[in-house]
Backbone as CSV, one residue per row, in Angstrom:
resi,resn,N_x,N_y,N_z,CA_x,CA_y,CA_z,C_x,C_y,C_z
1,UNK,-2.401,34.610,-37.603,-2.875,33.250,-37.518,-2.528,32.650,-36.156
2,UNK,-1.360,32.937,-35.660,-0.907,32.389,-34.395,-1.771,32.889,-33.232
3,UNK,-2.104,34.171,-33.236,-2.945,34.721,-32.167,-4.337,34.098,-32.207
4,UNK,-4.860,33.930,-33.395,-6.180,33.322,-33.546,-6.151,31.870,-33.048
5,UNK,-5.088,31.133,-33.354,-4.953,29.752,-32.901,-4.877,29.697,-31.377
6,UNK,-4.071,30.592,-30.786,-3.945,30.636,-29.324,-5.286,30.970,-28.677
7,UNK,-6.026,31.892,-29.262,-7.343,32.261,-28.744,-8.298,31.075,-28.820
8,UNK,-8.287,30.372,-29.936,-9.147,29.193,-30.087,-8.746,28.100,-29.091
9,UNK,-7.451,27.931,-28.879,-6.964,26.939,-27.924,-7.424,27.295,-26.513
10,UNK,-7.349,28.569,-26.150,-7.767,29.010,-24.819,-9.267,28.801,-24.621
11,UNK,-10.047,29.129,-25.613,-11.495,29.003,-25.522,-11.905,27.534,-25.404
12,UNK,-11.213,26.674,-26.104,-11.579,25.260,-26.146,-10.704,24.397,-25.239
13,UNK,-10.156,25.013,-24.212,-9.373,24.251,-23.237,-10.336,23.670,-22.205
14,UNK,-10.485,22.372,-22.207,-11.422,21.711,-21.300,-10.743,21.186,-20.039
15,UNK,-9.510,21.548,-19.823,-8.817,21.192,-18.596,-8.168,19.821,-18.593
16,UNK,-7.960,19.245,-19.747,-7.268,17.954,-19.786,-6.204,17.990,-20.861
17,UNK,-5.307,17.027,-20.743,-4.284,16.892,-21.774,-4.139,15.407,-22.096
18,UNK,-3.595,15.118,-23.223,-3.403,13.740,-23.649,-2.074,13.232,-23.122
19,UNK,-2.065,11.958,-22.745,-0.838,11.346,-22.253,-0.673,9.992,-22.933
20,UNK,0.543,9.536,-22.940,0.803,8.217,-23.518,0.428,7.138,-22.508
21,UNK,0.331,5.925,-22.975,0.004,4.802,-22.094,1.084,4.625,-21.028
22,UNK,2.354,4.850,-21.410,3.452,4.733,-20.446,3.329,5.782,-19.351
23,UNK,2.986,7.017,-19.733,2.802,8.074,-18.741,1.641,7.744,-17.806
24,UNK,0.587,7.207,-18.351,-0.571,6.830,-17.544,-0.208,5.713,-16.566
25,UNK,0.493,4.706,-17.034,0.910,3.605,-16.165,1.825,4.103,-15.054
26,UNK,2.723,5.019,-15.405,3.626,5.580,-14.403,2.836,6.337,-13.339
27,UNK,1.868,7.146,-13.761,1.040,7.902,-12.818,0.214,6.958,-11.946
28,UNK,-0.325,5.905,-12.532,-1.098,4.922,-11.771,-0.217,4.237,-10.730
29,UNK,1.002,3.890,-11.123,1.923,3.227,-10.200,2.284,4.159,-9.043
30,UNK,2.538,5.436,-9.344,2.845,6.409,-8.294,1.673,6.564,-7.333
31,UNK,0.466,6.626,-7.872,-0.728,6.748,-7.039,-0.911,5.514,-6.171
32,UNK,-0.706,4.338,-6.750,-0.823,3.092,-5.995,0.202,3.048,-4.865
33,UNK,1.431,3.452,-5.146,2.476,3.479,-4.113,2.107,4.434,-2.987
34,UNK,1.581,5.597,-3.357,1.185,6.585,-2.346,0.064,6.028,-1.477
35,UNK,-0.957,5.452,-2.104,-2.092,4.907,-1.358,-1.657,3.730,-0.485
36,UNK,-0.740,2.913,-0.972,-0.234,1.796,-0.188,0.504,2.301,1.043
37,UNK,1.305,3.340,0.880,2.015,3.933,2.019,1.037,4.510,3.031
38,UNK,0.010,5.194,2.534,-0.993,5.772,3.428,-1.732,4.673,4.185
39,UNK,-2.055,3.591,3.505,-2.754,2.478,4.139,-1.881,1.840,5.214
40,UNK,-0.619,1.637,4.908,0.313,1.056,5.871,0.423,1.939,7.103
41,UNK,0.518,3.231,6.902,0.617,4.170,8.023,-0.666,4.167,8.852
42,UNK,-1.813,4.111,8.202,-3.086,4.064,8.917,-3.198,2.783,9.737
43,UNK,-2.773,1.670,9.155,-2.794,0.401,9.880,-1.879,0.462,11.104
44,UNK,-0.719,1.088,10.963,0.210,1.226,12.088,-0.426,2.044,13.207
45,UNK,-1.099,3.135,12.840,-1.754,3.986,13.835,-2.876,3.241,14.551
46,UNK,-3.659,2.486,13.787,-4.758,1.737,14.391,-4.240,0.644,15.327
47,UNK,-3.166,-0.011,14.956,-2.590,-1.031,15.827,-2.075,-0.405,17.124
48,UNK,-1.510,0.780,17.030,-1.071,1.479,18.230,-2.241,1.786,19.149
49,UNK,-3.344,2.223,18.565,-4.547,2.513,19.350,-5.108,1.226,19.964
50,UNK,-5.131,0.164,19.185,-5.603,-1.125,19.707,-4.740,-1.564,20.892
51,UNK,-3.425,-1.397,20.763,-2.521,-1.814,21.828,-2.727,-1.008,23.113
52,UNK,-3.263,0.188,22.988,-3.563,0.978,24.172,-4.863,0.511,24.845
53,UNK,-5.837,0.133,24.071,-7.166,-0.184,24.590,-7.326,-1.665,24.938
54,UNK,-6.672,-2.527,24.191,-6.881,-3.964,24.318,-6.647,-4.501,25.727
55,UNK,-5.567,-4.108,26.418,-5.359,-4.640,27.773,-6.531,-4.333,28.716
56,UNK,-7.113,-3.163,28.600,-8.269,-2.819,29.420,-9.428,-3.765,29.130
57,UNK,-9.707,-3.992,27.869,-10.813,-4.872,27.500,-10.563,-6.309,27.948
58,UNK,-9.330,-6.751,27.818,-8.987,-8.109,28.257,-9.210,-8.264,29.759
59,UNK,-8.783,-7.285,30.527,-8.965,-7.352,31.982,-10.433,-7.306,32.354
60,UNK,-11.224,-6.502,31.668,-12.652,-6.423,31.959,-13.371,-7.729,31.610
61,UNK,-12.850,-8.443,30.647,-13.461,-9.690,30.199,-13.175,-10.860,31.152
62,UNK,-12.137,-10.730,31.955,-11.754,-11.813,32.864,-12.862,-12.077,33.884
63,UNK,-13.063,-13.308,34.185,-13.997,-13.768,35.219,-15.382,-13.143,35.078
64,UNK,-16.103,-13.477,34.025,-17.402,-12.864,33.759,-18.497,-13.232,34.763
65,UNK,-18.233,-14.218,35.618,-19.246,-14.619,36.597,-19.342,-13.651,37.768
66,UNK,-18.321,-12.866,37.950,-18.369,-11.872,39.029,-19.189,-10.677,38.565
67,UNK,-20.098,-10.260,39.423,-21.030,-9.190,39.076,-20.383,-7.815,39.186
68,UNK,-19.511,-7.641,40.145,-18.928,-6.332,40.413,-17.446,-6.316,40.068
69,UNK,-16.971,-5.144,39.743,-15.552,-4.956,39.441,-14.975,-4.064,40.527
70,UNK,-13.966,-4.568,41.213,-13.252,-3.757,42.192,-12.136,-3.040,41.442
71,UNK,-12.213,-1.733,41.401,-11.246,-0.969,40.607,-10.754,0.235,41.407
72,UNK,-9.819,-0.031,42.338,-9.278,1.089,43.114,-8.505,2.047,42.196
73,UNK,-8.517,3.300,42.528,-7.818,4.342,41.745,-8.302,4.385,40.301
74,UNK,-9.562,4.059,40.092,-10.143,4.011,38.749,-9.981,5.332,38.017
75,UNK,-10.245,6.422,38.695,-10.170,7.738,38.052,-8.770,8.005,37.516
76,UNK,-7.759,7.715,38.318,-6.379,7.957,37.887,-5.986,7.037,36.722
77,UNK,-6.383,5.762,36.824,-6.037,4.805,35.770,-6.713,5.166,34.447
78,UNK,-7.970,5.545,34.514,-8.683,5.932,33.288,-8.089,7.209,32.722
79,UNK,-7.756,8.158,33.603,-7.136,9.409,33.131,-5.805,9.138,32.439
80,UNK,-5.019,8.204,32.996,-3.746,7.825,32.370,-3.980,7.255,30.968
81,UNK,-4.943,6.346,30.868,-5.235,5.734,29.573,-5.739,6.778,28.584
82,UNK,-6.609,7.653,29.024,-7.113,8.712,28.146,-5.968,9.600,27.658
83,UNK,-5.034,9.916,28.538,-3.880,10.743,28.163,-3.027,10.007,27.131
84,UNK,-2.793,8.715,27.345,-1.993,7.944,26.385,-2.685,7.880,25.029
85,UNK,-4.004,7.748,25.011,-4.751,7.723,23.758,-4.661,9.078,23.071
86,UNK,-4.834,10.156,23.832,-4.709,11.495,23.262,-3.325,11.724,22.681
87,UNK,-2.286,11.293,23.399,-0.908,11.433,22.896,-0.711,10.644,21.610
88,UNK,-1.267,9.440,21.574,-1.148,8.618,20.362,-1.831,9.302,19.166
89,UNK,-3.000,9.842,19.394,-3.721,10.526,18.315,-2.959,11.756,17.860
90,UNK,-2.435,12.529,18.799,-1.666,13.739,18.440,-0.415,13.359,17.659
91,UNK,0.234,12.281,18.054,1.436,11.816,17.359,1.104,11.332,15.956
92,UNK,-0.088,10.781,15.788,-0.493,10.202,14.510,-0.863,11.272,13.469
93,UNK,-1.122,12.470,13.911,-1.526,13.526,12.958,-0.388,13.990,12.111
């Protein structure tokens, strides 16, 4: 009888199990905590990226009446910023 019951249980195993309401609430709370931590970390990473890019945008926005931008050593400055952004992304992984 036991072997037959085990065989029937195996055949009719649909991949779920029953849990109590307390177990479900605990699992939901753990999931919420995990997602909240992930969201906080993502927000921190995005703020770091914003802090790298924002000064450039602010400077470009200054004095909009001037048609041309004088930007000596532009290649080096942009390369520096690109490197800092790459480092931030690598650190964030």
